[in-house]
C-alpha positions, 0 to 999 in steps of 0.5 A: 949722670946722677941728678938729686930730685927734691919734692914735697907733698907730691911724687910718688905718694900723692897724685897731681901736676907736680907728680906727673911732671916728676914721674914723666922726668924720670921715665922719659930720662932713663939714663939718669939716676934720680936720687929722689928724696920725698918729703911728707907730712906723715909716714903713713903714705900709699905709692901712687906711682910705680918706682922706676929702676933708675930711681933711689927713693928717700922718704922723709915724713916730718911728723909721726916718726919719733926719730929720723932713723925711722925715715925710710930709705936711710942706710943702717951706716948712715945712723950708726954714729949718731949716738956721741955725746956732745961737749959744752964747747962743741954743742955751742959752736956747732950746734946752738950758735947756727941753731940760733942763726937759722931762727933769726933768719926764720923770723925775718924772712932771710934777709941774709940767705947765704948764711940761712944756708951755711948755719943749715949745713952746719947743723947737717954735719953736727947731725952726722955723729949726734942725735937729732931727737936727743940734741933737740930736746936739750934745754939750751934749745928752748932758751935759745928760741925764746931768747930770739923770739922775744928779742923781737916787739912782734913776737914777743908777744906770743903766748907760751902755748904758741911758742911752743907750737912755732919751735916744734914746728921748726924741729919737724922742718929741720929733721931734713938736715938728717938725711944724708946728701950725696954727690950729685952732677945737679940738684933739682928742686921742685918747689921753693920750700922746704925742699930745697934744704936737701939741694942747698946742703948739697951744693954746699958739701959737693958743689952741686948746682942747683936747678929750681922749677916752679909750678905754682908760686910757692910763697903766693900759695902758701899766704893764701893758704895761711889766711885760712889757718886758725891762729893769733897775728904774731904767730901767722906772721912768723909762718909767714916770715919762715915761708918767705925765709925758705923761698929767698934761701932757695932763690939765692942758691939756684943756679937756674931756675925754670918755671912753667910759665911766664906767670911764675917768672914774673913773681921770681924776679919780683922776689930778687931772682935776677932775669938771666937766672930764669927760663921758662920750661912748659909742662908737656903732655903725650899727645898720643894717648891724650888725643880727640876722640871718635866717639861721639859726644855724651848724650846729656850735656857733661862738664867735668874737672880733673884735679885735686879737691882742695882750697886752691883748686876751689872745688867750691866754686865750681859747685856754686858755678853748677847751681847757675848751670843746672837752672839754665841747663836742667839735665847738665851732669858734672863729674869732679874727679881728684883726690881730696888732700883735706878731708874737711875741705871735701865734706865743705863740697858734699854738704854744699851739693846737698844744699844746693839740690845738686845731688844728681848733677854733681858727683865727686869722683876718686882720681882717675887713672885714664884722665884721658877717659874722662875728658872724652866724656865731656862737652867741657872742661873745667879749671876752677882753680884760685892759683895755678902754674901751667895745670896739666888739667888744661893741656891734657884737655887742650890735647884731647881737643876739648873745649876749656872754661878756666879761671885766669889764673897763673899760666892758664892765659898762656896755655889757653890764649885764644882757644878757650874761655877765661873767667875771673877766679872766684866768681861762680856766676861768671865760670857758670855763664861761660859754662852755659854758654859753652854748652849751648854753642856746638859751633864755638865749642868745636872750633875752640877744642880744634885750635886747643888741640893744634896749640898743644901738639905745636907747643906742649909735646912731652918730648919737647920738656924732657929735651929741655931738662935734659939740656938744662942737666948737662948744661949745669953738670958741665959749668 
């Protein structure tokens, strides 16, 4: 069986839950040939996971390359014929008309996602024989973009610089149309964003059924990100509509949607996915690797977190909570393991640690290759996030038999129900109070840890997850 696996900003170049999931999938299904399309922001990325024998990788950087032909993994023959000139009629029919449809759909949040998909497929066919770089820089492209936007009362207020920025941003995302799309049995998308476009092309061109797995709710998380982005209201509105358009495109073309928790499924159904198309598949964990340790607990009260250092993980919330914990338990130690995807945000965390006088209490560690060792070295494991799907940092700690204090977001409640402590997000005092209580109550800590281990063994085994996806692949491939 051959599966197109399309991801964005994750595997195999970045660590995190989606990357762990993708690596589990390709290693757990060695008989499946995975055509991995990894969309990244720029080409200066380093492999963080070993390449598996059953994986053929194509990397698509949206920025940092002059021409799409520079994408790593593209065969020379796929770009050798792209320099034919386009006549006026051909250019207007096969490029400009679908381009205007794409801009219109992006501007309005894809009221017709099927038309959006057909327009993208028409442009992709055009780019097989014409140079993307040359075509996108023709004056008619800019004229069309401006004409469509100025036809809307809100977007007609955009400044020239903002309009240029949006045109450039759309052009960078359209680069995914230049990657070759091969016949596959199934197209599997790991996020309802730009990663879904190669799958939509595979469905239109080759009839491949689409499986969409959502870890977090993409649209919700992008709206949270946009709150922190600079820009005028019309610019941010266009970007919100653009993200909504991608989500609607993914949902419309997906044959089956497999969120990692029921929390996600409620969002998906609310956004128009028929309930019959939704099937929850929980993430899984290797309960042999992640198991309770026979070593004694740390000599000083220790709290840890394993996950990215970024705004959605709300590391600052954890740091603020630790100031409260430190006041009540002065010898407490806290270690935060994870990559910093946003250097500026990491610096905010470093500064806040210093401002709160926590320099000897809280440390920001690099991402660890042995998270089980980090869990074993903790009394309490914390998940302080603002948004989550079904986090590995929670279910791995559960499998290790640890007491977990987590914010009640996404599918965390489903994972922890009855065997951990939940607090509201962005409430450092609530989080800190719960951590203090957990550190001071040995009996509760051990009891919750034991229940967490039992729940992980019963419901979140890795082999259960792998078998579920294998069944879905086989079902989609024969129907």
